[in-house]
BAFILUM-531418 format. One line per 2 residues: for each residue x, y, z of C-alpha. Coordinates in steps of 0.02 Angstrom, whole numbers. Layout:
<lumfis>
X,Y,Z | ...
</lumfis>
This chain:
<lumfis>
-3784,-80,-1989 | -3871,21,-1867
-3783,-86,-1738 | -3605,-59,-1816
-3642,139,-1837 | -3695,138,-1641
-3521,58,-1613 | -3440,186,-1719
-3507,335,-1639 | -3494,269,-1459
-3307,265,-1473 | -3275,451,-1480
-3385,476,-1323 | -3278,346,-1251
-3124,425,-1301 | -3176,610,-1242
-3223,514,-1082 | -3057,453,-1043
-2964,600,-1102 | -3081,703,-970
-3049,582,-833 | -2849,584,-873
-2866,793,-859 | -2954,773,-695
-2822,661,-626 | -2680,756,-699
-2662,897,-534 | -2666,739,-410
-2535,671,-499 | -2433,823,-508
-2444,871,-332 | -2375,686,-265
-2256,691,-395 | -2174,868,-328
-2211,805,-157 | -2145,642,-142
-2026,637,-302 | -1928,796,-204
-1909,696,-46 | -1864,537,-143
-1737,625,-249 | -1678,720,-109
-1647,556,-9 | -1550,474,-154
-1446,629,-179 | -1407,622,9
-1352,438,-13 | -1244,470,-153
-1153,626,-65 | -1133,505,96
-1063,375,-22 | -921,509,-78
-896,588,85 | -873,412,156
-722,390,31 | -637,559,100
-668,524,273 | -586,336,254
-438,439,161 | -439,572,298
-433,429,433 | -297,321,350
-174,480,328 | -179,519,503
-154,351,552 | -20,334,434
61,500,488 | 44,456,677
98,266,665 | 267,315,595
313,396,755 | 240,272,892
377,154,903 | 513,280,922
506,357,1104 | 533,158,1176
683,153,1041 | 755,310,1092
725,260,1281 | 862,133,1257
991,240,1189 | 1156,231,1303
1179,399,1309 | 995,455,1362
995,313,1495 | 1160,375,1560
1097,568,1559 | 916,516,1672
1037,420,1786 | 1148,585,1807
1036,732,1758 | 1142,857,1808
1293,810,1718 | 1341,948,1593
1431,836,1457 | 1294,700,1468
1165,854,1435 | 1263,919,1295
1277,747,1206 | 1105,714,1228
1057,875,1176 | 1138,853,1019
1088,682,980 | 895,734,999
930,881,884 | 1003,771,753
860,635,776 | 735,770,771
795,836,604 | 803,651,526
622,608,585 | 558,775,536
466,780,698 | 421,939,799
508,908,959 | 596,779,1061
634,800,1250 | 674,690,1401
597,739,1581 | 650,670,1746
526,579,1853 | 471,731,1935
422,814,1761 | 564,925,1723
651,929,1569 | 832,904,1565
873,889,1368 | 763,929,1213
791,938,1026 | 751,1137,1038
891,1181,1178 | 968,1302,1067
804,1395,1005 | 698,1523,1095
556,1439,1184 | 673,1285,1235
583,1158,1344 | 745,1126,1438
705,1180,1622 | 513,1179,1588
404,1051,1706 | 264,960,1611
226,844,1763 | 26,912,1745
29,827,1561 | -51,655,1539
66,586,1433 | 210,612,1568
93,544,1704 | 64,386,1604
238,367,1574 | 298,388,1731
181,247,1785 | 283,137,1667
172,123,1513 | 185,201,1343
53,354,1317 | -17,468,1176
-87,645,1192 | -147,774,1078
-128,954,1131 | -63,1134,1107
116,1168,1178 | 110,1285,1328
281,1342,1282 | 279,1343,1094
85,1381,1081 | 93,1246,935
-13,1116,915 | 68,919,900
28,742,958 | 121,685,1089
202,510,1118 | 284,466,1279
372,301,1347 | 468,275,1501
652,261,1523 | 710,131,1636
712,-63,1679 | 631,-186,1790
494,-66,1848 | 625,66,1904
587,222,1789 | 710,341,1801
631,471,1664 | 520,484,1515
557,512,1333 | 428,630,1228
405,639,1049 | 290,780,979
236,769,802 | 184,909,699
5,876,623 | 2,1038,511
46,944,356 | -103,833,355
-235,985,406 | -149,1087,263
-211,955,131 | -377,972,199
-410,1163,145 | -493,1216,-8
-578,1050,-43 | -743,1012,-89
-779,948,95 | -740,1019,260
-639,909,377 | -610,925,558
-553,834,713 | -627,846,883
-595,773,1047 | -709,684,1179
-768,840,1240 | -827,920,1055
-684,1041,1032 | -611,1048,862
-431,1040,867 | -384,1015,685
-487,1090,538 | -471,1119,363
-558,1287,421 | -439,1387,530
-587,1490,597 | -671,1346,679
-515,1293,781 | -543,1277,978
-740,1305,935 | -841,1160,1002
-990,1077,931 | -1050,1019,1105
-1119,1124,1222 | -969,1204,1329
-1023,1142,1496 | -914,1170,1665
-872,1009,1673 | -802,1002,1495
-719,1147,1545 | -653,1078,1690
-583,918,1621 | -485,1014,1477
-425,1151,1594 | -353,1006,1703
-237,940,1569 | -202,1106,1494
-229,1029,1331 | -258,1204,1232
-145,1294,1341 | -207,1472,1332
-317,1463,1193 | -501,1546,1200
-635,1396,1189 | -802,1448,1107
-954,1364,1064 | -994,1332,852
-1180,1396,841 | -1249,1201,781
-1410,1135,757 | -1428,951,735
-1566,856,624 | -1591,700,521
-1655,645,367 | -1684,470,358
-1525,388,393 | -1422,539,364
-1358,656,510 | -1376,851,461
-1288,992,553 | -1345,1162,513
-1205,1309,565 | -1210,1483,586
-1048,1561,522 | -995,1722,474
-1167,1796,468 | -1232,1644,358
-1311,1482,383 | -1279,1321,296
-1342,1150,319 | -1216,1004,322
-1221,797,290 | -1108,732,423
-1005,584,421 | -891,535,580
-773,412,635 | -710,392,795
-513,335,803 | -502,252,961
-312,242,966 | -289,429,963
-465,465,1066 | -514,607,935
-657,592,804 | -640,632,617
-779,726,543 | -803,758,362
-952,907,323 | -1046,918,141
-1132,1074,101 | -1314,1011,64
-1333,1157,-47 | -1281,1050,-193
-1366,905,-136 | -1541,989,-135
-1501,1072,-301 | -1449,901,-367
-1629,849,-316 | -1719,993,-389
-1618,966,-548 | -1688,767,-543
-1865,825,-489 | -1871,957,-646
-1800,825,-767 | -1937,706,-716
-2077,829,-728 | -2009,883,-904
-2012,715,-957 | -2201,687,-891
-2262,843,-991 | -2153,783,-1138
-2254,624,-1121 | -2422,712,-1098
-2377,817,-1260 | -2334,671,-1361
-2497,579,-1301 | -2600,713,-1365
-2502,723,-1522 | -2530,538,-1542
-2724,573,-1518 | -2729,721,-1638
-2647,611,-1773 | -2752,470,-1748
-2875,523,-1890 | -2720,492,-2015
-2675,319,-1941 | -2769,250,-2096
-2667,352,-2220 | -2511,296,-2146
-2560,120,-2152 | -2581,117,-2325
-2427,223,-2356 | -2333,106,-2245
-2394,-43,-2335 | -2343,15,-2522
-2171,71,-2418 | -2165,-123,-2359
-2197,-190,-2509 | -2044,-95,-2598
-1950,-138,-2436 | -1966,-314,-2454
-1928,-311,-2631 | -1747,-217,-2607
-1721,-345,-2450 | -1751,-484,-2559
-1613,-410,-2683 | -1497,-368,-2536
-1520,-531,-2474 | -1464,-638,-2620
-1308,-507,-2615 | -1276,-549,-2433
-1290,-737,-2472 | -1156,-728,-2601
-1045,-625,-2500 | -1078,-744,-2355
-1005,-893,-2454 | -843,-806,-2488
-837,-762,-2306 | -865,-948,-2243
-717,-999,-2391 | -597,-875,-2300
-644,-933,-2127 | -598,-1118,-2193
-435,-1072,-2247 | -397,-954,-2092
-440,-1097,-1981 | -329,-1221,-2084
-188,-1090,-2073 | -224,-1070,-1880
-203,-1250,-1859 | -37,-1250,-1952
21,-1116,-1836 | -33,-1211,-1683
74,-1364,-1713 | 228,-1249,-1768
197,-1174,-1610 | 197,-1337,-1519
353,-1393,-1596 | 431,-1237,-1542
381,-1261,-1364 | 437,-1434,-1364
600,-1374,-1444 | 632,-1249,-1300
592,-1374,-1162 | 701,-1506,-1228
851,-1361,-1245 | 806,-1296,-1061
805,-1484,-981 | 983,-1492,-1065
1026,-1347,-976 | 969,-1418,-806
1040,-1568,-854 | 1217,-1509,-877
1203,-1389,-728 | 1177,-1526,-588
1355,-1573,-581 | 1392,-1373,-561
1274,-1351,-422 | 1301,-1511,-316
1501,-1502,-324 | 1487,-1391,-157
1349,-1480,-49 | 1435,-1665,-100
1591,-1583,-38 | 1527,-1513,119
1427,-1681,152 | 1602,-1774,123
1675,-1676,253 | 1538,-1703,396
1531,-1893,341 | 1729,-1901,361
1711,-1801,527 | 1565,-1891,593
1661,-2060,574 | 1813,-1992,668
1696,-1924,798 | 1613,-2093,829
1795,-2160,839 | 1835,-2056,973
1665,-2074,1060 | 1597,-1905,1020
1429,-1976,976 | 1315,-1809,1000
1442,-1705,889 | 1437,-1850,761
1252,-1856,755 | 1243,-1663,735
1356,-1687,573 | 1225,-1834,522
1108,-1706,538 | 1194,-1573,430
1213,-1711,296 | 1046,-1743,287
999,-1548,272 | 1117,-1552,132
1037,-1700,42 | 872,-1615,66
935,-1441,-16 | 1025,-1544,-159
860,-1623,-193 | 756,-1447,-176
895,-1380,-311 | 879,-1526,-421
684,-1498,-426 | 717,-1296,-471
837,-1352,-601 | 706,-1481,-673
587,-1348,-676 | 701,-1210,-744
619,-1203,-929 | 452,-1205,-840
363,-1084,-705 | 427,-1152,-546
312,-1244,-420 | 392,-1164,-282
284,-1004,-240 | 368,-854,-203
347,-761,-33 | 433,-672,115
607,-737,123 | 731,-676,261
878,-632,183 | 999,-676,342
928,-871,330 | 982,-874,148
1148,-812,174 | 1170,-930,335
1123,-1082,220 | 1240,-1011,79
1386,-999,179 | 1378,-1188,248
1398,-1209,46 | 1536,-1094,-10
1638,-1110,156 | 1733,-1248,87
1777,-1162,-97 | 1809,-983,13
1930,-1068,127 | 2016,-1155,-26
2044,-990,-111 | 2085,-910,54
1962,-772,33 | 1877,-661,175
1694,-638,159 | 1632,-484,238
1436,-489,260 | 1336,-329,314
1142,-349,296 | 1114,-201,387
1052,-163,568 | 888,-254,521
904,-385,405 | 776,-363,248
642,-484,206 | 625,-516,4
501,-574,-115 | 586,-750,-182
607,-923,-164 | 730,-988,-19
819,-1112,-120 | 819,-1011,-281
891,-869,-207 | 1029,-964,-113
1077,-1048,-260 | 1104,-875,-346
1210,-813,-214 | 1316,-983,-216
1339,-958,-406 | 1391,-768,-374
1503,-804,-219 | 1598,-958,-294
1643,-839,-452 | 1701,-717,-331
1813,-838,-241 | 1896,-894,-416
1915,-728,-471 | 2001,-676,-311
2119,-849,-293 | 2310,-821,-285
2281,-615,-273 | 2351,-509,-134
2185,-443,-82 | 2052,-568,-72
1915,-483,9 | 1731,-518,-51
1604,-398,11 | 1419,-441,23
1292,-292,64 | 1114,-270,77
1020,-102,83 | 831,-72,95
738,50,-13 | 556,111,-5
511,-33,-101 | 648,-132,-163
812,-209,-86 | 974,-204,-168
1099,-342,-136 | 1285,-310,-188
1428,-437,-201 | 1594,-354,-242
1775,-441,-257 | 1950,-364,-281
1997,-478,-430 | 2029,-404,-604
1847,-353,-645 | 1732,-387,-795
1789,-320,-967 | 1655,-223,-1067
1661,-373,-1203 | 1628,-505,-1061
1493,-410,-994 | 1384,-405,-1144
1380,-604,-1148 | 1417,-653,-968
1231,-720,-926 | 1215,-813,-1095
1201,-1009,-1071 | 1362,-1097,-1097
1477,-939,-1096 | 1629,-949,-993
1799,-866,-970 | 1878,-1018,-866
1969,-1155,-918 | 1913,-1335,-977
1825,-1435,-826 | 1815,-1271,-719
1634,-1244,-763 | 1484,-1252,-896
1452,-1077,-916 | 1284,-1103,-835
1289,-1034,-670 | 1262,-852,-716
1118,-888,-849 | 1021,-985,-726
1053,-852,-583 | 999,-715,-712
842,-815,-740 | 801,-856,-573
817,-667,-519 | 704,-631,-671
573,-749,-611 | 569,-659,-437
526,-497,-536 | 703,-435,-502
847,-398,-600 | 1034,-449,-600
1191,-354,-688 | 1374,-337,-678
1499,-201,-684 | 1671,-164,-650
1705,-55,-483 | 1781,107,-481
1925,34,-379 | 1938,-113,-465
1846,-291,-454 | 1685,-366,-517
1507,-280,-436 | 1354,-394,-440
1191,-303,-402 | 1028,-403,-364
866,-310,-347 | 723,-389,-273
559,-337,-212 | 538,-295,-24
426,-417,60 | 273,-322,180
372,-395,319 | 521,-303,279
453,-136,272 | 370,-167,432
541,-221,518 | 625,-65,445
498,41,533
</lumfis>
């Protein structure tokens, strides 16, 4: 008993010693927490702010690149204009000047650029889009500009500067006018950048663009324009004045102090009597030769770090308080354990009762699950039967459509075969070989069409991708040429200056065009006006293909059923009524739409809307 009592007496002593040691270590731990924890919290907040600012920087760079890339190819395109070439060949001709001025003004309005102007090899402006406004460039000499000097040497150029005449900032694109190394003039585009700059104002971040000399050329803070974040050394000033990049603007140094925190660049700027520290993220744009900078005010970063540190300190204080409460209540632990044992006994009794109830409910649930599984099996069997019936119906439509789809290629193959035999008799073997190659191509095309008709009831194997519309139209004309000739129909095709590229399947799109053009030939056969028009128009993301005939049109009652399978208005033996139904489903599989209406001036008008492929947009620009 004495040994046991000694152990019992030693326990409070050891507890007091541990408590005293803990209280002595608390100040040291608090100091390390505040100092080192503050640094870690600041770096963590800096990392998070850097990630967010990085996204803003990428968006700003993308916006600038996209805005400028719209105009980059335009100088070379306008340089090939017949009127511009004629003007630089005869710069003194008043009529050519007037025509060029009007043309440049019209193009400038359409493209929403700042200015467009033409210079002679000596740098004098002979035509400009602002010829009729105060501050016209006509008669001004810009031979000192680097964009003129580079273009005069025969290579396109870029340059950003403040206009010496208009005093308006802009980005310049230039291109030479001439052929075979003979430069007869220079065409210049000036692009307004203030619309992009305006989007930077009033946001969470400060965004500005600086040139290689450190001079701020664009900024969401107008009071920073033409300030330099680098020292304005005589060499930098001399290089800037040589190109007259900033015209008469006054260049000043922005009071900047640079530091680093870990991997982050910091910049302290004295602005308007106050000093602010910023986290700096920069990206150089080599094609534009400038640097985009995003500044994040670190006041919020430090505030966030202090908040985190304060929260950690409060949590530790709460933990200490909790520990004190635990130590205080240890004396009452035995009583609580007794009460807990009694409560646990009562709880176990209630658990047993509840378990019995749950077991009964569980048996009911298992019975319901078994019944639902049986119902689900019956449902799956029914669904399988419906799918199989749908496939059989689709295969029936495909089999019926084979003769409809193969009539035209077989007729063309027969014509080529007869022609080849006649050419061989006459010794024109080369032309006969060409006919045989055409027959082989038609056979391959019929095999491909057969595959697509066979797969009509399920997802087709042909992957969708970019399809050049002019190539598909050319192949389509080979098939429908005989039918058009028999109907004495005249096909007018207009795919625009740049034929669009759509997202589709080549063979199935050709199948759609053959069906609709064949119907159009049937509609105009025997009429006075036998014209058929095929047009293509490019939108931002869609391409609209229209086919119109001058036949009797499509009444409302027929339009409601024209795309139904086996519905036809033709006589017996002239169609199964599957062509338009198949075409409708093919276009729908492409993600597009097919519709029909009666044109206001008479005749049927079919509209096919398809997604433009990425190549279409690039070609249009």
